[in-house]
N, C-alpha and C positions, 0 to 999 in steps of 0.2 A: 504494500500500500504506500502510495506517495502522497504526502500531505503538504499543505502550505505550512510555513514555519509556525509551530505552536508556541508563540512567544511567552505567554503567561506561564505555561508549564515549564519551559526551559529556564525561565528566570528563577522559579522556585527551586528547581533541581540544582542550578548553578550556585544559588545562595548557600545550599547545604554543603557545597564544596569550598565555600569561601571565595567564590568568583562572582564579581559584579558585572553583569552583561551590559554592554553599550546599548543605545537605542536600537529598535528594530531596523534592519537593513544595514547596520554597522557591525554586525557579527554574523558568522556562519557556523553551522553545526552539521557535521557529517557523520553518518554511521559507517564504521570501518570494520570489515572482517579481518581477523588475524588467524594464522594457522593454529589449531588447537594444541594445547599442552606443550608449548614451545616458548617459554618466557624470553629466551635470548632473541629469537627471531622477532617476537613482538616488540621488544625493546629496540632492535635494529630498525624495524619499519617505522616506529614512532619517531626515532631520531631523524630518519630520512625526511618524513613529512614536516617535522618541526624546523629542520634546517632549511628546506626549500621555502617554507612559508616566511621565515625571517629574511631570507635572501630577497624576497619580493616586497619587503617593508611591512609585512603583516605581523600581528602579535598573536602568539599561541597562548591563549588564556588558560588552557588546561585540558584534561581528559576526564571523561566520565564513563564508568562501566555501565553498560546497558543491562538492566535486570531482566532475566528471562526465566521461563518455566518450561523445561524440556521433558516434563513427565509424560506428555502425550505423543512424543516422537517415536517413529518406527525405527527399525534397525539401521537402514541405510542413511537416513538424514542424521541419526544420532552418531553414527560412525564418522561422519564428515562435518559435524557441527562445529562452526568456527567460534572463536572468542570475539564478541562484539563490543566495541567501545566507540564513544563519540569524541571527536576532536572539536574543540571550540576555538575559533580564530576570530580576532578582532581587527577592525579597520578604523583606527583612531589615531590621534596625534596630529602633528603638523604636516605629515606626509599623507594624510588621509586621501584616499582615492574616491573618485565618483563611483556611484553604485554600479554602473556598467563596467568600469575598469576593475572594480573590486571583484565582480563576477568573472572577468577575464583572467585575473591573477589566480583566483581559486581554481579555475579550469586548468591553468598552466601548472599549478602545484600538483593537482591530481594526476595529470598526464605524466609529468616528470617523475612523480613518486612511483606510479605504477611501472614505468619503464625501468627505473633504477632497481626496484624490488624484483622485477622479473629477471633482470640481468644477474642479480645476486642469488635468487632463490629458484628461478624457473617460472615459466608462464603459468603453470597450474599449481602455484605454491600455496594457495589459500588466502593470500593477501589481496583484498579487494575493497575498493572505496565505493560504497553504495551511492553516496551523493556527497557533494561538497559545494554548498551554495548558501547564500543568505536568504533564499526565497522558499526553498522546499527541502523536505527531508524524506528519505525512503526507508521503510521497514519491510524487509522481505526475507525469503529463505526457501529452503526445500520443504515447503509446508502446504497443507491443504488450506483452502480459504478460511475454514472455521478455526484452524490452528493459529493463524497470524495474530489475532488479538489475544489468544490464550498464551502464546509463546512470549510475545513482547508485552511485558507488564506496563510499560509506558502508556500504551494505547488505552488501558483500562482506567487510567487516572481521570477523574472528572474534570480536571483543569486542562487536559489535553484537548484543545479546541483549534480547529482549522477552518479556513474559509473554502478550502477545496480538497478534493481527494480523488486520486486515480486508483482503481482497484483492478487487479488482473487475477482472475480466478480460473483461467483455462490451463490445462496441462500441455506440456510440450509434446509435439508429435514428430519432430524431425531433429531434435537434439537430445543428448543424454541429460537428464535433469541434474541440477546442482544448485548449491546455495547462491552462487553469484549469477547464474543464468536466469534466475527467477525475475519476473517482471512485477511492476514497472521498473524501467531502468533509470536513467537520469532525467530524461525529458519526455519520455513517451512509453506507452504500452501498445501492444499490437495483437490483433486477432487476424490470422491469415498466414500467408507465406510469400516471401520474396523469391519468385521463380528465376529471376535474373541475377541472383546474388553473386555467383562466381565472376560474372562480367563486371558488375558494379564494383566489387572489391578490387579487381585488376585495374579498372580505369582509375579508381580513387588512389590506388598506390602509385600508379604512373603519373597522375597529376601532381604528386608531391614534388616533382621536379620543376613545376611551374608556379605552385601556390606560394604566395607571399602576402601576409596580412599587414595592413597599414599600421595596426597597433603593435603587433609582435615583431614586425620587421624581419631582420636577419635571424631572429629566434623562432620563426614559424616552424622550423624543423622540430622544435621541442614538442609540438602538438601532433606530430606525425610518427608513424602512419595512422591514418584514421580508421582503418579496418584491420581485421585480424581473423585468422582461421580458428582462433580459440574462442571466438564469440559466435553466437547464434545469428540468424538473419536479422532478428529484431535488435540484437546488440550492435551489429554493424550499422544498421539504419540509424539507431539512436546516436552512435558515435559521430557519424557524418552530419546528422542534423545539428548536434551540439557544436561541431566545428564551424558550420556555416552560420549558426546563430551568434556565436561568441567570437569567431575569428574574422567576421566581416561586419559590415554595418546593416545587414539585413535583419528584419524582425523575424520572430519565430513563424508567424503565418506565411511570410514570403518564402522562407526556406522550405516549409512543407509544400507550398505550391510548386516549387521547383522540383522536388523529389517525387511527388505524386501529382502530376498535372492532370487536369480533366481532359477528356477527348476534345481536341481543338482543331485538328487538321481539316475535318470535313463537317464540322458542326455549324449548321446555319443559324442556330439560336444564340451563338456566342458573339459578343460585341467585338468590333475590330480592335478595341483597346486591349481586351484580354487576349485575343488571338495574337496580337503583336507581342505581348508580354511572354506568352508561352513559346512563340517562335524564336524570340530572342534568347530565352533561357535554354532552349533546346540546343543552342550553340555552346552552352557551358556544361551541361550535364544531361545524361540519358535518364529516362524515368526508371525508378525502382519499381519494376512491374510485377504484378501478381495479385491475387485476391487479398485485399487488405482493408481492415478498419483500424486506423491509427488514431489513438487519443494522445494528446500532447499538452504540455504545460511548461511555463517557465516562471510561474508565480503571478505574473501579471495577466497572461492569457491562459485560458484552458479551453480546449476545443477538440474536435475530431474531424477526420476526413475519410472519405470512402474512395476506393479505387475507381477508375473510370468505367469499369463494368458493373460495379455494384455487386460484386460476388461475395460480399459478407453482409449480414443483416446489421442494422443499427437504428434504434428508435430513441427519441428523447421526449421527456415530459417537462413542463414548466408548471409548478404548483401556484396556488393562489397566494402563498406567502413568499413567492419568488425564489424557491429552491429549484435547481435545475438537475435533472437526472438523465444521463445518456448511457445506454447500454447496448451490447450486442444481443441481448436476450430480453424477452418480455417477462415481467413478473419478478424481477430481482428484488423489488420491495413489495412483498405480498400484502402488507397492511396499508398500502397507499390507496385511499378511496378515490373513485372516479370524481366525486364531488369536489375533491381538493385539487383536481388537475385543471389548470387554465388552458394550457396548450399541449396537444399531443400530436406528434408528427414523426416521420421517418427521415433519416438522412439519405439523400438521393445520390446516385452514382456521380462521382467526381466533385460532389459538393462539400462545403466546409461548414461546420457548426462552431461558432466561436463566442466565448464570453470574455469581455474585456473588463477586468476588475478596476482599472483606472477610471474608466468612464461609467462603470457599473451598469452595463447593459449587454444584451445579446446583440451581436453585430451580424446582420444578414449576410449571406454568402455573396450576393452581388455587390453589396456595399464595400466589404473588406477587399474583395478581389479587384473591383474597379479602382478603389483608392490606391492599392499597391501597384496596379498596372498603369496608373496615371502618373506615377512618380517621375518617369523619364519618357522621352519621345521614342519608345521602342520601335514603333512602326516606321518612323523616319529613318532610324538607324538601319533597320533591316533592308529597307528599299535602297539605301545609299551604299551599303557595304556588302550585302550578301550576293554571291555570284550564283546564278542559275545555270546549271550545266546545259540544260536543253536550249535555253536562249543563246548561250555562248556558242553552242554548236551551230545554231542557225546563223548567227552573225558571222562566225568564222568562215562558213561556206566550205568547210572541208568535206570531201566526199570519199567514200570507201573506194579502194582499188578494186578492179574487176577480179573475179575469182579465176584461178588456174586449176581447172578440174583434172588436169593430167596426173596430178600427184595426190588427188583427194583420197583415193582408197588406201594408199600407203599411209597417209597421215591418220586416217580413221583407225586403221589397225594398230598403229603405234600408240594411239591414245585410248585404246581399249573399247572402241565401238564394235558392235556386232550387228549382223543383219537383223536379228530379232529386235534389238533395241531401236534400230532405225525404223523398222516397219511398225512395231507394236507400241512404241513409246513416243518417239520424236515426231514421226509423221502425223499422228493424230493431234499432237500439240500444235503443229504448224497449220493444220487445217481447221480445227475446231476452237482453238484458243483455250483449251483446258486439258487437264491430264486425262490420259486414257484410263478406262475403268477395267479392273480385273477381278476375277473371282477366286475363291479359295486362298490358301496361304502360300507362302514361299517355302517349298520343300527342297530347295537346292542346298548344297552343303554350305556351312559357315565359311567365310573367307579364309579363316586360319586353317580349316580342314580340307579345303579344296585342293585338288591336284592341278587345277588350272590357275593361271595368273589372275589375280584379282586386284582391283583398284583399292587404294587406301580408304576411300570413303565407305567402302562396304564393311569395314571393320567396326563402324560406329553405329550404335543404336541409340535413338533418342530416349531420354529419361521421361518418366511420368512425374507429375507433381506429387509430392509426398503426402498431401492432405487432399481430401475429397473436394473437387471443384466442379461446379456446373460447367459444362463445356461452353466455350465461346463459339457462336455460329459466325464464321467469317463472311458469310453471304448476307444474312439478315441483320447482323450486327456490324456491318461494314463501317458504320460511323465511328466506332471506337478503335478501329484498326488502321494502321498506316505503314507504308513502305518508304515514306519520304525520310531522308536523313541528311543533316548537315555534316560534312566531312572536312578534313583538313585541320590546320593548326587551331588549337583551342586557346582561350585566354586564361588569365589567372582567376580561378574560381572565387577567391577571397577579395578580389579588388572591387572597388566601386563600379557600378555599371557604366559602360561607355561604348561608343559605337564600334570600336576596334574588336570587341568581343564577337560581333556577328560577321566578321570578315572571313567567311567560310564558304565552301562550295556546297550548294544545295542540290542533292541528287534525288530526283523525283522517283526514279525506278532503279533498283540496285543492279538489274540486268542491263548492262550498257549496250547501246547500239554500236555498230561498226563505226559510224560517223562520230559518235561521242568519244570512242576510244582513240580514233585518229586525232581528234581535237586535243584531247589530253596529252597525247604523245608529241604532237608537232607544234602546238601553240602555247604562247604565254599570255595569260590574261593581264591586261593593263587597265588600271582603274581610271576614274575620271581625273585624278590628279597626275596621271602619267607615270605612276609607280607600278612596279611589278607586284601583282596581287596573288597570282596562282601559277605555279609551274610544276612540272613533273620530271622525274628521272626514270628512264627505262632500264631495268635490270634483266639481263639474260639468265633464264632459269634452266639452261641445258648444260650438259657436260659431255666430255669426250666418251664416245662409245668404246667399250673395252677397257676403260680405266678402273673398273671394279668398284667395290664398295668404298674404297678409299677415295676414289675420284668423286663419287657421289657426295660423300661427307665433306670433301674439300669445297665442292660447289655450294653446299648448304652453308658452310662457314663463309664462303665468299659473298653470297648474296646478303647475308645478315650484316657483314661488315660494310658492304657497299651501300646498303640501305641506311645504316647509321651515319656513314660519312656523308651521304647525299643530304640527309636531313640536317646534319650539323653544319654543313657548308665549309668553305675554305676560310682561312684566316682573313678577316677584313671583308668577307662576303657573306651574304645570306644563304641559307640552305633552301632546299626545294620543299614545296608544300605537299608533294605526293610522290610516292614511288610506285612504279608499275612493274609487276613481276610477270614477265612474258616468256612463253615457251615457243614462240613462232619460229625460232631458229632450228627446231627439230629437223633432222635429216639423216642421211646415210651415216654420217660420222658424229651425230649429236643425239643424245638421249635426253628427253625432257624429265625434269623432276616433277613428281605429282604436285599439282597446284595446291592441294590441301597441305602437303608437307612444307612447301615453300612459304605459303602464307602463314601457317602455324608457327614455323621457325622464326620468321621475321617478326611476327606479332609478339611472340614471347620474348624475343631478344630485346625489342624496343620497350616492352613492359618492364623488363628487369633493369634496363638502363634509364628508365623514366623518360624516354623520348617518344613513346607512342602517341601522346596527345599533340605532338608537333607536326604530324603529317598524316595523310591518308594512305591507305594501302589498296591499290587496285590490282586486279589480276587479268591478264590476257591469257585465258586458259583454254587449251584445246581439249581437256578431259572433262570439263563440266558439261553435262548434258541432261541428266535427270534432276528432278526437284530435290532429291536427297543430296545430290552433289552440291547444289547451291546452298541448301540448309546447313550442311557441315562447314562449308568454306566461310559462310557468314557467321556461323556460330563460333568460329575460331578466329574472327577478327578482320575479315576482309570488308572493305567499304564498297566495292563494286566489282562486278565480273563481266567481262566481254567473252561469251562463249563462241568464239569465232569459228571453231570447227563445226559446232552444231548448226550455225548459220550456213556454213559452206555445204554441209551435208544436205540440209533442206533445199538449198538452191540447186544442188546437183540433182536431187530427186525430182525437183520441179522441171529441170531441163530434160531429164530422162522420161518425163511423162508420168511418173509414178503418182504425183500429187493429183493430177487431173483424173487419172484412172481410179484413185481412191475416193476422191471427193465428187466426182461426176461434174466438175466445173473447173474453169481455169482460175488460177491465182497468180498474181505477180510475185516476184521474189520479195519485195517489200512487204506485201501482205502476209506471206507465210512467216517471215521473220518477226513481224509485229504480233501475229497470233501466238507464236512460240514464246515470245517475251511475256505476253499477257498470261499464258498458261503457267509459266514459271512463277509469275507474281501471285497468281491465285493459289498455286501449290504451296508457296511459302506462307501465305496467310493461313492456310489450312494446317500446316505443320506447327506454326506458332500458336494457333488457337488450342491445339491439344495440350500445350504446356501452360495455358492461361496467360500467354504473353501477347500483348496487343500491338506493340510497335517494333519494327525492325531495328530501330535505334537501340532498344533494350535487348533484343535478341542477339544483336551483333556482339560477338565476344563473350556471350553468356556461357558457352561451353556446356549446354544442356544435353550432353551425350555421355555414354560410357563406351569404352573400347572393349571389344571382345576379341582377344587373341593377339593384341599388340604388345610387344616387349616394352619393359620400362624405359629402355634407352631411347626409344622413339617418343614415348609419351612425355618423358621428362623434358626432352629437348624441344618438341614441337607442340605438345598439348598439355603443358604443365597444369596439374590439378585435376586432370581427368581420371576417373576411376578405371582401372584395368585389372580385373580380378583373375583373368586367365592370361598367362604369358604365351608367347608364340612367336610371331613374325618379328624379327629384328632387322637392323639395317642391311645385313648381308642377305637375308631372305627377300627383303624388299627389292634390293638391287637385282636379284635373280628374276623376279617377276617383271621388273622394268626391262630387263634385257630380253626376256621372252616376248614381251609386247613389241619391243623395237624390232626384233627379227621377223615378226609377222608382217611388219610394214616394209622393212628394209632387210631382206634376207641376205645371207652371205653372198649368194649368187645375184649380183646386182643386174645381171642381164635378163632376168625373168621379165617377160613382157607385161601382160595384164595381171594385176594383183586383185584378187577378190576380197571383199570384206569378210572377215572371219565370222563363224557362227558356232559358239561353244555350247549351245543348248542350255543356257542358264534359265530361260523362261519356260521353254518346252523341252521335254525329254528328247535327246538326240543320241543315237548310237555313237559311242566314242566321245561324247561330250561330257558336260558337267554331271556329277553324281546327283541323283534325286532320291528322296525317300520313297516316292511312289513311282514305280517303273512298270512298263508293259508286262514284263515277266512276272513281277510280283502280283499284278492284278490278275493275270491268267492263272497263277497258282492259287490265288484266293478263290477265284471262281470254281476251279476244279474241286477245292476242298469243300466249297459250299454245296456241290452237287453230289458229293459222296454220301 
């Protein structure tokens, strides 16, 4: 339970210890967990906190042991029960800080104390600061809701009075329960799940290289990293929310609006002011997406917001005596009579319910959001600075080069295309603008068990959300979903808003046209002031045929270094705003790295070096063809893909008359490429909806996959953080598969005339092809046994 500071109670308790508290807002009290039965560690941790507080000019007034009754605890919480004490810190004297700066220094002390203690004792030491602020105090633990007030005797005291309270009574479904992971955390509690958590954490870690607070200056690093693998999704959300609210000049409601924006891209009911605010802030941070009802407070405000889909319930009552009750369930106060209720309503998708104690009123959603959105001319900034890729391509007038179909079949084989996939998957997408439908399951062998070469994408299976979610309908609920993404260099998340933050490239569709890719490769965008605004650097993602696994690894190392060097730029010169990973140089003497491996390796390398927010990553990929191929490459950090071989294959089939024969009508090349692009877009929305993710910006880099049969050496280097429970294919085996694909397109005997596209029987059983669970022989034997 999180309370507003119970001033009267704390004054009484402090007086019994001989401590005279300063006026309200001039002191802070925080509940601190210490490892049990270890007095020396407790003393060391106390000394750390006291030293850090004094270094910041604050006064440590004393410590108070929190009285508890653990008689009702079960075995597990009793075994891990911490020692709980309160630290009392004052903000008085000639160097007294303003209230906002006092809160900031308390934030700094807590972050630095946790970091120092973790370095000394380990991340899971048991030392944990529940709260350290002058406005609120948190009492929590590995307890049932009924046990909280029984365990903490403070709460039973009649003088323990607060103007607000956050209560979290739900159990954890996706983390192991512990005392420190209990909610509320420091500023919020959460019912739901952040499905994009891995990506959000990676992006926040990498932004550490750009973040600089005006108040903390060069000491901003003392507040970082903002996220951790040792925290739950709610813990990471709370940590970033606190960083934005205390490390920048944003108010708490504004920070919440940035992290959980309402559906704005295609919402006709949203004002232009709010649309501009959300579009501007999409340049700074991706949404923390997933089903969520988040309640938040900083002492002045208390409120709640719902995700854009409204996938969690939330209702609120206002009573005749002006008490406000908001809950994710009905009936939490069973003795509340209907006659005592003045207002009864539900929190709607994407909306915010807010109480402002300074003005002593409930602030309507439209009012608070319009007020925040009107603080700066966001719309003017977006129009002036944001670059639209589609418009840039039209203005540049770059046209794709004509196709050379003489080598098409060779390249198709080298990139893993088969006759089946061309006819049954890609052709219907080019004709109908949607994915082909299939029946029954996939009974072919797992990629790691197959005797045939398989592409890296096929080792990945998308995860399911860990809590029960109503599925999003990507067709009927299209208004809440979007593929639009701003890409390229980000700004400083903690800086005051300014127009330079939206100096990014707006990509309306992540599957790039050939013209768009040529524009990115060959043009430099010059802004209205005559300055370079967007440029790219092309990196060759092929390596010498016959160079073996070492040659492949050297190529992987080379493209990572080349990407980092291009982004960093030369001494005295600026870096590039995008890197393009291209495998177009594949040929008799060059093997292409899988685009997913190349993108994953570069993305992870730039994340580790904190350079990822400085540039976009595009792929000119010959091996991207199915929706799953695109889902994986976007899931591991790509900003846009040009599937040039899929386009080439469609146009060749159109030239050969296969499109007209299948569709019973003629199509131009532009029409079938446009239909294919549309089909991939629809497929991506469908894939995202299954995970409860609404925007591609959140899905990008979220790594919502597990690997089945990939060795740790590949996962660590290219897909860090991805679960791989079954070992298997390593870099050496991967090279052998690439070599087999390459020889299908470019056999040792280069004088072979016509090369046919391979057909390995992966979709339909084929004698000598891929192994299937259900075979004609097996079916015949089953029928024979049934008739005996």
